[in-house]
N, C-alpha and C positions, 0 to 999 in steps of 0.2 A: 321742697317742703319735707320736714323730718317725719319719720314714721310715727304712726299713731296707734301702737300696740296698747292694749288695755293695761292701766296701772295696776299694780299688785301691792296692796297696803302692807303685806308682810315682808316685802322686799326692803332691805336696809342698805342704803348707799353709804360709802365713806364720806361723800361730800355732795351737796347740791349747790349749784351756782345759779342765782336768779338774775337774769338779764344777759342776753347773748350779743351785746355789742362787743366792741374790740377789747375792752378790759375783761369782761366776764369770759369772753371766749378764750383769752390767753390765761386766765386763772384755771379754767377747766382743762386746757391743754397741758399746762404744767402739772396739775394734779394727775392727769391721765399718764403723763410721762413718769410720774412717781409710782404708777401702778395702783393708784386709787380709783375705786369704783365711783365714777362721777356721772351725775345727771346735770345737764345744762338746760335751763328752762327759758323760754322767750315768749312774751305775751302776744306778739304779732306774728303772722305767717312770714316766713323768711323767703327771699330777701325783702326788706322794706326800707322806707325812707322816713320813718317816724321818730328816729332817735338822733344820735350824734355820730354815728360811725359810718354813714353812707357817703356816697359821692366818689369822685375820681381822685382828688388830690388832698394831701396833707403835708405840711412842711415838717421836715426833721432838721434839726440844727443844734450845734454845740453852743452857740452863742446864747447865754442866759445871764442875767444879772445876779442870779443865785447860784453859788457854787454846787449846792446839793443837786440842782437839776443838771448842771454840766456833768457831774459825776455819774448821775443815773443814765444819761443819754449815751455815754461812752459804752456802757454794756448793752444798751438798746440797739445800737448799730450792729454789734455782734450777734445778737439774738434775731434781729431782722434778717441778717445774712443767713443764719442758720435755717430760719423758716423758708427763705428762698430756695436753699439747697434741698431741703426735705420736700417741698412742694413742687420743685422744678418750675416755679412761676417768677417772672420778673416783677418785683414789688417796689423797687427803689430806683430812682434815676438821679445821679449826682447833678446838682444845680447850685451854683453859688448864691448866697443870700446877702443882700445889701441891708444894713442897718442904717437908717437915715435919722439924723437928729441934730439939734443944736449941740455944739461941742460942750457947752456948760450945763446941759440938761443932767440932773443927778442920776436919772436911770441909765442914760447913755453912758455916763462915767462908770457906773456899776457894770454894764455890759463890757466896757473897755477893760476895766480891771480884771474881771473874771476871765475873759479871753486871754489876757496877758499872763495871768497866774496859772491858768490851766494849759497854756501853750497851744491854744486853738490856732491853726493855720488861718491866716488873714491877710488882707491888703487894705490899705488906707487910700481913700480917694479925696482929692480937693474937688470942688465943683467943676473945675476945668478938666481934670482927669476923668471924672465921671462922664462928662459930656462927650469926650472922645471915645471912651469905651462903650458907653451905653447911650447913644444919642437920643433915645426915647425918653430918658428920665432927665428932669431939669431940677437942679437945686436952686431955689429962688429967694431963700431968706437967710442966708449965711449958715446954712447947715453944712455938715460934713457926712461922709459915708465911710463905713468900714464893712468889708465883706468877710463872711464866715465861709471859708473854702471847703469845709466838710459838709455843708448843708445839701439838701436834696428833697425830692418829691416822692412821697409815698402814695401808691395807688390804694385808696381806702377800701373799695369794693373788693378788689382782688385780694387784699390782705386779710379782710375778714372771712372771705370764703376759704382762703388757704389755711387759716388757723383752725377754722371749724372742721374742715376736711381732716386735718392732721389729728385733731382731737378724736373724731370718730374712728379714724383708722387705728387708734390706740385703744379701742374698746369703749370709748366714751359714748354716752347716750344723750342725744339732743332732741328735745321736744318743743316745737314752735306752736304758736296759736293757743297758748295756755296761759291765761292771766292768773297770777297769784292772788288768791282772795284772803288768805289767813296764813300767819306764821305762828306756830306754838313752840316757844323755846323750851329747852330742857337738856338733859344729858344726851337724849335723842330728840332732834328737831323734827317737827311735822309741818310740812308744807301742803296746804290745800289749794288746788288750782280749779279752774273752770272745767277741768277734764278729769281730775282725780286727786289723790292723796299720796304723798311721798314722805319717806323718813330717811334721815341721815344723821351721822354723828357730827357733822360740821355743816355750816351754812355760810356761803359767801354771797353777800348782797352787792351786786353791781347794776342796779336798775336805773342809772342815769337820772333823768328828770322825774322819775317816779319813786326814787329812793326814799324821799321823805315821807311819803304816804305809807310805804312798807314798814319804815322804822318807827314811826310815831306810836303805834300800838305796843311797841316793845320798850316804850319809855325813853325814846331817843329822838328829841326834837331837833334834829340837825338843821342849821340855818342855811338851807339850799335853796337857791332861786333860779328857776328855769327862765331862760331868756330866749326869744326868737331873734335869730340873727339873719340879716339879709345877705345872701350870696349873690353878688352881681358880676355880670360879665359886660365887657366894653369892647366896642369895635374901633378900629383905626379910621380916622377921617379919610386917609388916602388909601384906596384899595391896594395900591402897590406896596403898602407897608405891612400887609398881612403876614408875609413870610418872616419878616424881621421880629414880629410879636413873639414867635416861638423861640427867639434867641435872647429874650429879655431874662435877667436874673429874677430870682425870688427877691422880695423886698419887705421890709418892716419899717414903717414910719413911726417914730416915737414922739408923741405929744406935739405933732406939727399943727401949725395954725392955732395954737392955744388949746387944742383938744386934750382931754385927759387920757384917752385911750389910743390904742394903736390902729393903724391902717396897714393891712398886709395884702400881698398879691403874688400871683403866679404868671409865668409866661403862657402863652396860648398853647393849649394841649387838648383840653376836654372837648371844646368846640372849636372848629377850625376858625381862625381869625378872631377869636375872643379871648381877651385878657380877664382873668378872674381877680377881682378886688373886693375886699370885705373890710368892714369896720368891726373892730374887736370888742363889741359890746352891742346890746340890744334891748328890747323892751320886754318887761315881765309878761309871761303868758302861762295859761293852763296847758300842760302838755297834751291833754286829751282834747283841747279845743285850740289848736295852734293858730287858727284864722281869727280867733276872737281875742283882741288886745284887752289887757287888764286896764279898764277905764280909770281905776283908782290910782294908778301909778303913772308918773310922767312918761310920755312917749319920747323915745330917742330919735332925733332927726337924722338917722344914719344915712339915708340916701342923699340928703343935702350935704352932709358932711363929705360923703365920697365924691359928689359932683365937684365940690370945691377943691378936694384933693386932686382929682384928675385934671381939672382945668389948670391948676397951677404947677403940678409935678409931672404930669404925663400929657403935655399939650397936644400930642399926636392923636389921642383918642377923642372920640365923641364924648361930650360931657354928660350925656344921658345914657344910662345902661341899656344895652340891647336885650338883656335877659335877666330875670331876677328869679332866684330860688330861695329856699330857706333851710336853716339848720337850727338845732337846739343847743344851747350851752346849758350847763347846770353849774352855777357859780357859787362858790363860798365867799364870805365877806372879804377874805384876803386873797382869793384866787389861788390859794394853795390847795392841794388835794386833801381828801380824807382817806388814810390807809391805816386802819386800826382795828382792834377788837372791840366788841361791845362792852361797856364798863361793867355790866352785870352778867352777861352770858358770854363767856370767853370762847365758846365754840361758834359764835356768830361774828364773822368777819365783814367789815365794810370797806368798799372801795367806791368813792363818790366824789362829787364836786370837782370835776376835772377842768371846769372853767375855760373850756375852749382851747386848751393847749396840752391835753393829756394823750393824744392819739400816738405820738411819736414814742412815748414812754411805755406803751402798752405791754411789750414783751417782758419788761422788767416789773411793771406793776403787777402783771399776772403772776410772775414769779414770787413777788413779795406777798401777795394775797395767799398764794399757795403755802408759802412757808409759815405765814401767821396761822393759817387753819390747821397746820400739822404741829403747832406748838413750838415751832423754831423761831429763832430771832434772826431776821434778815441782816445782811452785811451793812445796810445803809442806816444812817441816823434818821429815824422816823419822827423825831420830835416836831419838825414843821407840819406834820401831817396828822398829829394826834387829836382826837376828839376834844380832849380836855382844854384845848386852846380857846374853845368857845365858852364864854362866861355862863351862858344859861343851860349848859348841857351838863349832866352829872359827870363828876370827875373821879368818882370811885364807886365801887359796888353799892347798890341800893340796900 
């Protein structure tokens, strides 16, 4: 838990970052590397599992249907390796990723074209090839598979601690257990928390599922929807297969069985003999009451979707999950991120709506948010991430 020295209202920071998940922690880290006096605020005592950055495993991959994500992840690999070297911690384990889909699926075609154009190392499998290489996976409906040979698994908990430690080692200040109550914008931004008041020339908001609540009083009604995601772990029917479960690849099933969203999975590692498989969508929820489902919204039958997937495509696993956990997504309508300046207050920067696929990009996202806060223009085309793409949100200064 971070130190609790008394706040000094006369103290002026170069930047305050609100939200110490993986995106905010990397933004603070890059600011500290640029020798900016930076304060990182987190509403919950650290470490915690209330947001979207906890747990053991996240996928990193070059395979994306959008070229702008493939371009970003190329730098992300380099920056993850840099953090590993700085922290002397092993954060990444190479593991091939299988993309499974009907060949004529438009999204799969976009995956294929992007991998080809960006020269992503890959291997194509027919159902027979796949059965020989990975006997635990069965293609049963005319699907095909292509593997992303650059992919791997990131250790989320270790990565979050590593970047926070590096931030503090560079002189950054981190205060947890401090809920932000009020933001007063201006040339100097004032942030009032449950423990004190802070001032800074720049503010970066990376508050995850709580971002909408913080930004609405600043005239920015972003269409962010928190979702509760079921994180499920599955056991082999035959105890003798437990060892082979750790040899499975990562996988991403696209629109299988007529479902709109993806199913993704990991080889056994977090829990001995248990394979992690999740449905890439969930049910709307209040992040402060994650156990109380939003009755006004339709509930997603995610567990049944996963049962059906396991029964058909991973027949060696029990069709009932052995263990269930949860995680929060914060989705935008198009599932692209928000990386932008406030339309009225240019010294307020927003990183939000990572829609369950932002963790892998965190080193690059943090760098982009740092550059935006310093008045610089990042090297990437940020038009897919601009606030102005949402029709109900102000497109110009008020």
